One Martini backbone bead per residue (centre of mass of N, CA, C, O) as a GRO file, in nm:
protein
  222
    1UNK     BB    1  10.218  10.750  13.531
    2UNK     BB    2  10.487  10.669  13.385
    3UNK     BB    3  10.600  10.476  13.607
    4UNK     BB    4  10.338  10.258  13.556
    5UNK     BB    5  10.322  10.150  13.262
    6UNK     BB    6  10.457   9.867  13.276
    7UNK     BB    7  10.239   9.755  13.480
    8UNK     BB    8   9.985   9.818  13.315
    9UNK     BB    9  10.056   9.649  13.067
   10UNK     BB   10  10.092   9.383  13.223
   11UNK     BB   11   9.801   9.384  13.336
   12UNK     BB   12   9.651   9.371  13.067
   13UNK     BB   13   9.773   9.103  12.978
   14UNK     BB   14   9.677   8.940  13.225
   15UNK     BB   15   9.372   8.989  13.182
   16UNK     BB   16   9.354   8.867  12.890
   17UNK     BB   17   9.472   8.575  12.970
   18UNK     BB   18   9.266   8.577  13.207
   19UNK     BB   19   8.942   8.474  13.241
   20UNK     BB   20   8.879   8.577  13.539
   21UNK     BB   21   8.957   8.895  13.436
   22UNK     BB   22   8.829   8.984  13.165
   23UNK     BB   23   8.549   9.102  13.235
   24UNK     BB   24   8.660   9.308  13.435
   25UNK     BB   25   8.842   9.460  13.229
   26UNK     BB   26   8.616   9.542  13.033
   27UNK     BB   27   8.452   9.705  13.238
   28UNK     BB   28   8.671   9.919  13.290
   29UNK     BB   29   8.695  10.022  13.004
   30UNK     BB   30   8.394  10.120  12.979
   31UNK     BB   31   8.405  10.308  13.220
   32UNK     BB   32   8.619  10.493  13.098
   33UNK     BB   33   8.472  10.561  12.830
   34UNK     BB   34   8.220  10.694  12.951
   35UNK     BB   35   8.361  10.912  13.129
   36UNK     BB   36   8.521  11.041  12.893
   37UNK     BB   37   8.275  11.111  12.693
   38UNK     BB   38   8.051  11.223  12.924
   39UNK     BB   39   8.224  11.349  13.191
   40UNK     BB   40   8.460  11.519  13.039
   41UNK     BB   41   8.416  11.871  13.098
   42UNK     BB   42   8.588  11.935  13.365
   43UNK     BB   43   8.894  11.992  13.523
   44UNK     BB   44   8.753  12.012  13.839
   45UNK     BB   45   8.616  11.715  13.767
   46UNK     BB   46   8.678  11.382  13.891
   47UNK     BB   47   8.519  11.137  13.722
   48UNK     BB   48   8.778  10.917  13.708
   49UNK     BB   49   8.855  10.823  13.995
   50UNK     BB   50   8.726  10.535  14.016
   51UNK     BB   51   8.883  10.422  13.774
   52UNK     BB   52   9.169  10.454  13.895
   53UNK     BB   53   9.126  10.254  14.123
   54UNK     BB   54   9.099  10.006  13.933
   55UNK     BB   55   9.370  10.046  13.779
   56UNK     BB   56   9.549   9.982  14.024
   57UNK     BB   57   9.490   9.678  14.015
   58UNK     BB   58   9.623   9.631  13.743
   59UNK     BB   59   9.901   9.724  13.839
   60UNK     BB   60   9.930   9.499  14.051
   61UNK     BB   61   9.916   9.263  13.853
   62UNK     BB   62  10.160   9.358  13.687
   63UNK     BB   63  10.370   9.344  13.914
   64UNK     BB   64  10.338   9.042  13.963
   65UNK     BB   65  10.411   8.952  13.674
   66UNK     BB   66  10.694   9.079  13.667
   67UNK     BB   67  10.813   8.930  13.910
   68UNK     BB   68  10.774   8.642  13.799
   69UNK     BB   69  10.950   8.685  13.548
   70UNK     BB   70  11.213   8.782  13.697
   71UNK     BB   71  11.256   8.530  13.875
   72UNK     BB   72  11.335   8.349  13.628
   73UNK     BB   73  11.590   8.540  13.548
   74UNK     BB   74  11.640   8.678  13.837
   75UNK     BB   75  11.689   8.839  14.140
   76UNK     BB   76  11.821   9.103  14.047
   77UNK     BB   77  11.590   9.196  13.864
   78UNK     BB   78  11.374   9.198  14.085
   79UNK     BB   79  11.512   9.415  14.258
   80UNK     BB   80  11.507   9.635  14.038
   81UNK     BB   81  11.199   9.655  14.019
   82UNK     BB   82  11.152   9.730  14.315
   83UNK     BB   83  11.317   9.994  14.304
   84UNK     BB   84  11.152  10.128  14.083
   85UNK     BB   85  10.888  10.139  14.245
   86UNK     BB   86  10.991  10.298  14.491
   87UNK     BB   87  11.081  10.542  14.327
   88UNK     BB   88  10.806  10.611  14.201
   89UNK     BB   89  10.649  10.650  14.468
   90UNK     BB   90  10.831  10.869  14.590
   91UNK     BB   91  10.811  11.081  14.367
   92UNK     BB   92  10.504  11.102  14.366
   93UNK     BB   93  10.476  11.192  14.661
   94UNK     BB   94  10.646  11.451  14.641
   95UNK     BB   95  10.483  11.590  14.417
   96UNK     BB   96  10.209  11.583  14.560
   97UNK     BB   97  10.292  11.741  14.813
   98UNK     BB   98  10.376  11.998  14.662
   99UNK     BB   99  10.101  12.055  14.526
  100UNK     BB  100   9.930  12.069  14.783
  101UNK     BB  101  10.086  12.302  14.911
  102UNK     BB  102  10.040  12.508  14.681
  103UNK     BB  103   9.732  12.499  14.681
  104UNK     BB  104   9.694  12.587  14.976
  105UNK     BB  105   9.833  12.864  14.942
  106UNK     BB  106   9.643  12.974  14.720
  107UNK     BB  107   9.377  12.951  14.882
  108UNK     BB  108   9.461  13.134  15.115
  109UNK     BB  109   9.512  13.386  14.944
  110UNK     BB  110   9.228  13.400  14.827
  111UNK     BB  111   9.075  13.422  15.091
  112UNK     BB  112   9.217  13.684  15.187
  113UNK     BB  113   9.122  13.851  14.945
  114UNK     BB  114   8.818  13.827  14.996
  115UNK     BB  115   8.819  13.950  15.284
  116UNK     BB  116   8.939  14.224  15.184
  117UNK     BB  117   8.723  14.301  14.974
  118UNK     BB  118   8.473  14.350  15.169
  119UNK     BB  119   8.607  14.631  15.285
  120UNK     BB  120   8.616  14.789  14.979
  121UNK     BB  121   8.358  14.728  14.868
  122UNK     BB  122   8.077  14.824  14.711
  123UNK     BB  123   7.764  14.843  14.690
  124UNK     BB  124   7.649  14.625  14.433
  125UNK     BB  125   7.843  14.428  14.353
  126UNK     BB  126   8.027  14.229  14.112
  127UNK     BB  127   8.135  13.908  13.985
  128UNK     BB  128   8.404  13.755  13.783
  129UNK     BB  129   8.420  13.393  13.719
  130UNK     BB  130   8.477  13.095  13.775
  131UNK     BB  131   8.339  12.840  13.932
  132UNK     BB  132   8.550  12.799  14.154
  133UNK     BB  133   8.584  13.098  14.234
  134UNK     BB  134   8.283  13.163  14.293
  135UNK     BB  135   8.218  12.949  14.505
  136UNK     BB  136   8.438  13.037  14.703
  137UNK     BB  137   8.354  13.327  14.738
  138UNK     BB  138   8.072  13.262  14.860
  139UNK     BB  139   8.168  13.083  15.090
  140UNK     BB  140   8.344  13.294  15.241
  141UNK     BB  141   8.108  13.522  15.269
  142UNK     BB  142   7.808  13.336  15.280
  143UNK     BB  143   7.787  13.012  15.297
  144UNK     BB  144   7.685  13.015  14.988
  145UNK     BB  145   7.523  12.964  14.680
  146UNK     BB  146   7.402  13.161  14.447
  147UNK     BB  147   7.358  13.493  14.529
  148UNK     BB  148   7.411  13.706  14.260
  149UNK     BB  149   7.724  13.831  14.262
  150UNK     BB  150   7.788  13.604  14.045
  151UNK     BB  151   7.953  13.548  13.728
  152UNK     BB  152   7.991  13.302  13.509
  153UNK     BB  153   8.220  13.263  13.251
  154UNK     BB  154   8.090  12.993  13.144
  155UNK     BB  155   7.824  13.124  13.072
  156UNK     BB  156   7.926  13.343  12.874
  157UNK     BB  157   8.054  13.116  12.670
  158UNK     BB  158   7.830  12.861  12.667
  159UNK     BB  159   7.901  12.594  12.836
  160UNK     BB  160   7.589  12.588  12.985
  161UNK     BB  161   7.432  12.729  12.766
  162UNK     BB  162   7.210  12.953  12.627
  163UNK     BB  163   7.041  13.055  12.864
  164UNK     BB  164   7.275  13.137  13.057
  165UNK     BB  165   7.414  13.320  12.859
  166UNK     BB  166   7.190  13.534  12.823
  167UNK     BB  167   7.154  13.606  13.123
  168UNK     BB  168   7.451  13.691  13.184
  169UNK     BB  169   7.478  13.910  12.971
  170UNK     BB  170   7.246  14.088  13.076
  171UNK     BB  171   7.363  14.130  13.359
  172UNK     BB  172   7.626  14.264  13.269
  173UNK     BB  173   7.504  14.498  13.102
  174UNK     BB  174   7.345  14.617  13.339
  175UNK     BB  175   7.593  14.679  13.515
  176UNK     BB  176   7.735  14.866  13.311
  177UNK     BB  177   7.505  15.078  13.278
  178UNK     BB  178   7.484  15.136  13.607
  179UNK     BB  179   7.780  15.133  13.742
  180UNK     BB  180   7.895  14.887  13.864
  181UNK     BB  181   8.094  14.720  14.054
  182UNK     BB  182   8.381  14.519  13.944
  183UNK     BB  183   8.503  14.181  13.994
  184UNK     BB  184   8.796  14.018  13.887
  185UNK     BB  185   8.919  13.685  13.941
  186UNK     BB  186   9.066  13.718  13.658
  187UNK     BB  187   9.279  13.735  13.373
  188UNK     BB  188   9.067  13.868  13.118
  189UNK     BB  189   9.103  14.024  12.824
  190UNK     BB  190   8.809  14.030  12.721
  191UNK     BB  191   8.681  14.158  12.976
  192UNK     BB  192   8.859  14.401  13.000
  193UNK     BB  193   8.773  14.525  12.729
  194UNK     BB  194   8.467  14.543  12.787
  195UNK     BB  195   8.490  14.724  13.041
  196UNK     BB  196   8.666  14.959  12.919
  197UNK     BB  197   8.455  15.046  12.699
  198UNK     BB  198   8.268  15.160  12.956
  199UNK     BB  199   8.494  15.331  13.139
  200UNK     BB  200   8.667  15.151  13.297
  201UNK     BB  201   8.889  15.091  13.573
  202UNK     BB  202   9.175  14.885  13.622
  203UNK     BB  203   9.270  14.723  13.933
  204UNK     BB  204   9.479  14.577  14.135
  205UNK     BB  205   9.393  14.309  14.393
  206UNK     BB  206   9.606  14.112  14.451
  207UNK     BB  207   9.444  13.840  14.286
  208UNK     BB  208   9.266  14.065  14.172
  209UNK     BB  209   9.014  14.284  14.005
  210UNK     BB  210   8.922  14.631  13.976
  211UNK     BB  211   8.623  14.783  13.851
  212UNK     BB  212   8.588  15.124  13.780
  213UNK     BB  213   8.371  15.352  13.730
  214UNK     BB  214   8.333  15.664  13.581
  215UNK     BB  215   8.128  15.709  13.795
  216UNK     BB  216   8.137  15.852  14.123
  217UNK     BB  217   7.842  15.824  14.238
  218UNK     BB  218   7.844  15.526  14.338
  219UNK     BB  219   8.022  15.598  14.605
  220UNK     BB  220   7.781  15.782  14.750
  221UNK     BB  221   7.634  15.552  14.834
  222UNK     BB  222   7.502  15.392  15.124
   0.00000   0.00000   0.00000
């Protein structure tokens, strides 16, 4: 967004100066403030996306105001502003396309990892991972959410409240005591340490980690 700051600032000034836009601009500001203070809880939930759509209109107003100002100063300056905008849009598009491509590749590799995991995992296993990882894991294997095989690490940390924290801790401790196989969906040193203290051995498996219990008897179950 750094490329568009000059136009956003010009748009804010234009909104404040024009009475017909002022109420609308104030409404957008409070919409942003409410979503930022009350809705900005998780990095993978874009609660401010509708606000950004409205802010784009302010950027457009700012671009128009800048062009009108530059036109009075000379057409060469106006052409320079136009080139700056085209350059900004082009670079933004290239960066966005690159990130989308990288994210797509990461998700494909994660999906392939999950499909491979189901062929080697032993019955009664559980998984530990973030909300995004866990929901995708269940979607790939079971086509539904909250199947009971996944413990959200955000529950364990208390981010979702005390009740879920206590339930998830009890479920994890029960799994550790019974010697269930555990799959860690990301490299969490704290969880690694907790699992290893119970005699588990951790082995990497593609993008995830397999925690094998000390008792080999669990593997002989049908």
